[in-house]
N, C-alpha and C positions, 0 to 999 in steps of 0.2 A: 629849813630843818624839817624832818619828817614828823608829821602830826599823826599820832596813833588813832585819833578820832576820824581820820580821813584815810581809810585803807587804799592801797593801790588799785586802780581800776582794772577791770577784766582785760582790757586791751593793752596792759603794760608790756606784753611781749611784742606787740606791734610797734609800740614806742621804742622798745629796745632795738627792733629790726630797723626802724627808721634812723636811729642814731648810729647804728652799725653801718648803714649805708653812708652816712656822713663820714664816719671814721675811715671807710674805704676810699671815699672820694677825695678827702683832703690830701693824702700823699700823692694821688694821681694828679692833683692840681699843681704840684711843683715838680714831680719827676716827669710827667707827661710833657709840659712845656719845655723842659730841658732837652727832650728828644725832638720837640717840634721847632726849636729855635732856628736851626739851619733852614728848614722849609719856610718859616716865616720870613727870614732874611731874603731868601730867593724870591718870594712873592711880593713883599712890601718894601724891600730894600732897607735902607737905614744903616747907620754905622754900628759897628760891633759894640761900642760903648752904650748905645741905646738898646741893642738886643740883649745885653747882659741883664738889663733891668726887667726883662720878662720873667726871670726867676727871682732876681734880687728884690724887685719891688714887692712881689707877693710875700716872700719870706720876711722881709723887713716889716711890712704892715702887719702880717700875722703875728710875728714874734713880739712886736711892741704893743699889741692890743689884746692879746689873749688873756692876760691877767685882768685888764680892765673889763673885758667881756664877762669874766666870772663875777666881778664886783657888780656890774650892771644887772646880771641875772639874779644875784642875791638881793639887790635893792628893789628892782622893779618886777621881778617874777621870771622864773626860768622858762615857762611856756611862752610868755610874751617875747622875751629876747630870742628864744629859739626860732619863733615865727619870723621875727624881724630879720634875724641873721639868714635864715633859709630863703626867704623871699629876696633879700638883697643879693645873696650868693647866686641864686637862679638868674636874676635879671642881669647882674654883672657878667656872668658866664656867657649869656646870650649876646650881650653887648661886645664882649671880647671877640666872639666869633664873627661879628660884623665890623670889626675895626678897619678903618681905611688906611691907617699908617701906624708905624711902630710907636710913635710918641703917644698917641691916643691909647694904643694897646697897653703901654706901660702904665699909664694913669689908671686905666680900668683894672689892670691886674692888681694894683695897690688897693683899690676899692674892694676887689674880690677877696684879697687877703684879710681885710678888716671884717668883711661879712663872714668869712670862714672862721675867724677867731671867735666871733660872737656866737655863731651857731654851734661850734664844737664845744665851747666852754659851757654854754647853757644846756646843751644836750647831755653832756656827761653829768652835769650837776642834777639834771632832771631825773636821769636814770638812777642816780645815787639815792634819790628820795623814794623811789618806788620799790626798792629791794632792801632787804635786811640781812645782816650777818653773812653766812656763807653764800646765799643767793646773790648778794651784792658783789661779793668777791668774784663769783663766776661771771656775773653780768659785766662788770668792769674789765675782767680778763678777756671776755669776748670782744669788747670794743677795742682793746689793745690788739687782739688778733686781727680785727678788721683793718687796723692801721698797717699791720704787717702784710696783710694780703694786698692792700693797695700799693705798698712799696714793692712787693715781689712781682706783681703782674702789671703794675702801672706802665713801665716802659714797653712791655709787649703789647698791651692794649693800645697804648698811644701809637706805637709803630704800625700796628694793623690798621687803625683808623686813618692815620696820615697817609699810609701807602694806598689805601683803598679810596678814601674820600677827600683827602687833603687835610691840612692842619686845622681848619676851622671846625671840622667834625669833632675834634677832641673837646672843644669848648661847648659845642652843642650837646655832646654826651653828658658833660658835667651839669649842664642846665637841665637836662631831662632827669638826671639823678636828683637834682634839687626839687623838681616838680613832684617826683615820686615821694620824696621825703615829706613834702607839705601835705600830700594827699593821705599818706599812711600814718604819719607820726603826730602832726599837730592836732587833729581832731580828737585824738585819744589821750593826749597829754594833759595832766592836771596841773593847775597853777600852784606853785609853791614859792615861798620867799624865805629869806633869813629874817626872823623877827628881831634879831639883834642888830640888823644893819642900820646905821645912823647917817648914811649918805655916802657919796662917792668922793674918794680922795682925788679931787680934780687936779690940784697942783702937783701931787705926786705923779699922777698919770701923765700930765702934760710934760713935766720935766724929764721923766724916764723916756717917753717917746721921742722928745726932741733930742735927748742925749744920744739915743741909739741911731736916729736918723743922721745926726751930725757926724758921728763916728764912722758910720758906714759910708756916707758920702765922701768924707775926707780920705778914707782908705782907698776907695775906688778911684777918686780923682787924682790921687797922689802920683801914680805912674804916668798919667796922661798929661798933667800940668806941671809936674815937678813938686818935690816935697817942700821946697822953699816958696812955692807960689802963695800969694797973699790969701787967696780963698781957701786953699788946703790948710794952711796954718790956722786961719780963723776958724775953720770947721773943727779941727782937732782940739784947738784951745777951747772953743765953745763947748765941745763934748766933755772936756775935763771939768769946766766950770759948772755945767749942768749936772754932772755926776755928783759934785760936791753939794750943789743945791738940792738935788734929790735926796741925798743922805740926810741933810739938815731938815728937810720937809718931813721925811718919814719919821724921824726921831721926835718931832713935835706933834704928830698925829695921835689922837686917842685910839683910832682903829686904822692903822696905816695899810695902804695897798700892799706894801712889802715890809714885813716885820724883820728888820735887820738884826734884831737880837738873836735870831737863830744862828747867825754867823759866829756867835760866841762858842758854839759847839764845834770842837775841832773835827770830829768825825763827819759832821754835816758839811763842813768846808771841804773835807777830803772827797766826799761824794760828788762834789761839783766837777772833779776831774774826769768822771765817767762820761758825761755828755760832751766834754771837750774832746776826749779821745775818740768817741764815736763820730763826732763832727769831722775830725781830720782824717780818720781812717776809713769811714764809710760814706758819709754825706758828700765830702769833697770829691772822691772818685766818681760817685754817682752823678754829680753835676758836670765834671770835666770830661768824662769818657764819651758821652754822646757826641760832643763836638769833635773829639779826636776820631772816633769811629767814622763819622760822616764826612768831615772836612779833610781829614788827614789820611785815613785808611780807605776812604772811598766806599763805605757801606751805605745801604739805604736804611730807612727808619725801622722797618720790620726786622732787618738783620741786627740792628742795635738792640731792639727789645730782646731778641734771643741771646745776644752776647752778654747782656746784663743779668740774665737769669742766675748764673752761678753766684753773682753778688747778692741778688735780692731774695732768692728762694729761701735761703736759710732763715731769714727774718720771720718768715711765715710758719716755721716749724720748730726751730731749735729753742726759742724761748719757753715752749711747753716743757721740753726736756730739762732745761736749766732750772725751772721752777720746781720740778720734782726732785732733782739731784740736790737742790738747796736744802732739803730736809736733813741731809746727812753731811754735806760739805758747806761751810759758811759761804754766804753769797759773795762776800768780798773776795775770797780766794777764787771762786768761779769767775767773777767779773775780771779779776786781774789776769787769770790765765787766758781768758778770752781776748783781752787786749793784747797780750803777748802774741797770740796767734794772728790777730788782725794786723799788728805792727809788722810781723814777719811777712804777711801777705802784701802789705804796702811796699815793703822793701823789695820783694820779688817783682812787683808791678813796676817799680822804678827802673828796672833793668830790662823791661820788655821794649825792644827797639821799635822805632817807627817802621812800618812795613812788615812786621813779624806776622807769622801765620796766626789766624784767629784762635786756634787751639792753644796757643802759647798763653793766652789770657785766662784760661779756665782755672788752673791751679791757684794763681794769686788771687783772683776774684773770689773763688770759693773760700779760701783761707780768710780773706777780709770779711766776707759775709757771715761765715760761721763764727769767727772770732767776735765780731760786733754783736752777733745775735745772743751770745751768752750774757753780757751785761744788759742787753736791750730789755729783756723781761724782768730784770732784777733791780734796775736803777731806781724806779719809783718807790719800790718797797724799801730799798736801802735808805732813800732820802727821808722817809718818814720813820724808819725804825731807829735812827741814830739820834732822834730828838724825843723829848717827853711826849707822851701820848696826846696831851691836850694841845700840842702845837702841830699835830699831824696835818691838818687841813692847810694851814699856812705854809708848812714845809713843802707840800705838794704843789702849791701855787708858785712858790719861789723856784722850785726845781724845774717846773714846766716852763717858766719864763726863761730861766737860764739856759735851758736846753735849746729852745727855738731861737732865742736871741744869739746864743753862742754859735749856732749853725750859720746864721746870717752873717755874722762878723767873720767867721772862718772862711766862708766863700769869698768875701771881699778881700781878706788878707791873701788868700791863695791867688786870686786874680792879680793882685799887686805883685806878688812874688814871681808869677809867671812872666809878667811884662818886664820886670827887672832882670830876670835871668835871660830873657830873649835879647835885651839890650846888651848885656855882657857877652852873650854868645855871638852876636853879629859883629861886635867890636867896632873896628875902624870904619866899616861900611856904613853903619848908622851915624857915626861921627861926621861923615861927609854930608849928611842930610840936614836941612833946616830943623831946628829944635821941635817945632810943632809936627812936622811930617815924621820925624824920627819917633816921637811918642805915639803917633797914630799907627805907624808901621809896627812898633813893638806890641801894641795892644791888639792889632789885627792878627799878628802871628801867634800871640799868646792865646787868642780865641780860636785858633785853627784856621783863620781866614787867609789862606795863602793867596787866593785870587785877589782879594782886596789889597793884601800887602804888595803883590806884584804891580797893581795899578798905582800904588803910592810911590813905590821905588823900583821902577823897571830895571835899574842897574844892578839890583841884588838878585842873583839867581834863585829860582824856586828851590833848588836842592839845598842851598845854603840856609834859606828860611826854614825849610823842613828840618834840617839838622839842628838849627837853633831851637825850634819847637821841641824836638826830642830831648835835647839837653835841658831845657827849661822844665819839661815835664818830669824828667828824672830827678833833678835837683829839688823840685817842689815835693815830690813824693818822698824823697829822703828826709826832708824836714818834717813832713807829716808822720813818717814812721818814727822819727825821734820823739815827737810830741806824744805819740801813742805809747811808746815804750816807757817814757817818763811817767805818764798817767798810770800805766800798769804797775810800776814800782811803787808809786804813792798809794795805790789801791791795796797792793799786797802788804805793804808795811802798816798802813793805818786801819784797814778794814778786814784784817785777816781773822779776827776773832769775832764771835757772836756777841751781841749785846745781851745783857741779862734779860730773861723773859719778863715782860711786863704785861699786865692786863690791859687790853686795848678796848677803848670805847669805839663805837661806830665812827668812822672817819667822815667828816664833812668836807667835801671837796670845795676848795675856793675857786678852782678853775678845772676845766676838763683837760688834764695833762695826759 
């Protein structure tokens, strides 16, 4: 909490600048590796199932620990946890750059995700203590802008670094950003804690993290091993049991990590449809398209960065416009209209055939980016505006966790869908293969690895595999479009009117969402 007897230090703007750099670097840490994955595969080898964890491992670790990171910062001090997170992020980034194989790289990426979650949650909370009222709103808005900038230019920066110096340069660059953060921000940051903190909800954190890991692993392994495989069934069943245990644990806590009572507010539940829609309309194409552009369309990494600009640039600009328009038009209506535009863009993207001219992608990608950008800058405010003011901090924490965890699960689900559609598309040709080879072949094609697929099943022509990939991509995008349109309908029906104006106290962020 902010203590009026300890005014913000003179260097608070440098602290803000350091946390802003963290906000820019975080999206680069998952969009950049998505672009780098093909280059890593060429250099280090490794099966596509391992290569997918370069992105999945980071996002899973980040999503499952970001709320815990906020709790640790409240308990042990925001400056201390920011320092620990920034040091850990810097060291793991450098270690990733030196990885000798994909398995070690995947493990280090998970550690990097944990470090990122701690640093960003503690950093956002620290900034919230140094600014009051309108200044705090502008400061946190600037951090959100930094995240948008990282998303917008991350693929281009990654492509330029990979094309000029190789994929390892990407992680060296994030390590250098971590060093700059430590030099500029930590010395000027003051230590603050939540005086009401009574300890960490260890059992809640453990059960939530284990549930998310089991669910994601189960979804990813399903296409590879079969949905009736003992391990897959055990993982999915375990995830369900852990979810029940988590809910029971949180209901017994005096100060739970996740206050489930907020889900009694119908409008708050409806708000959760927004990050789901953004995950399937924006994040999923953002992760799938680099593999398609490089492995299927034959582009290099720098071209991929340019190709993704129509998708990513709107995130850096349109949220400002949406925030101003929201003074006259309810945020729910703006968000719903944005989702309709994004859903239409995904629908158009579904029908862009393999081998189409690069310009064919511009309109659908811009529609997706512009549509997702409208709710992007409104979601967090909607999440806290639909609950009583005194619950605003916890609402922010829940929403941030749902947002990142939902993106991780969405990527896993889409990977499973792609593999299933490839299997259906190849049909009898896959049926002639041994079960294990057939699943590996389907996963290879789903990831765009036509060369690896050809090595697994030389009897299946490359053109047939490419056609199966195109059909799988189309069907997957149709499902993503349907999810986006459904979320748009929910938003327009349930959030179309404004909440009555309520006096707001300063919002204490539980995490840096």
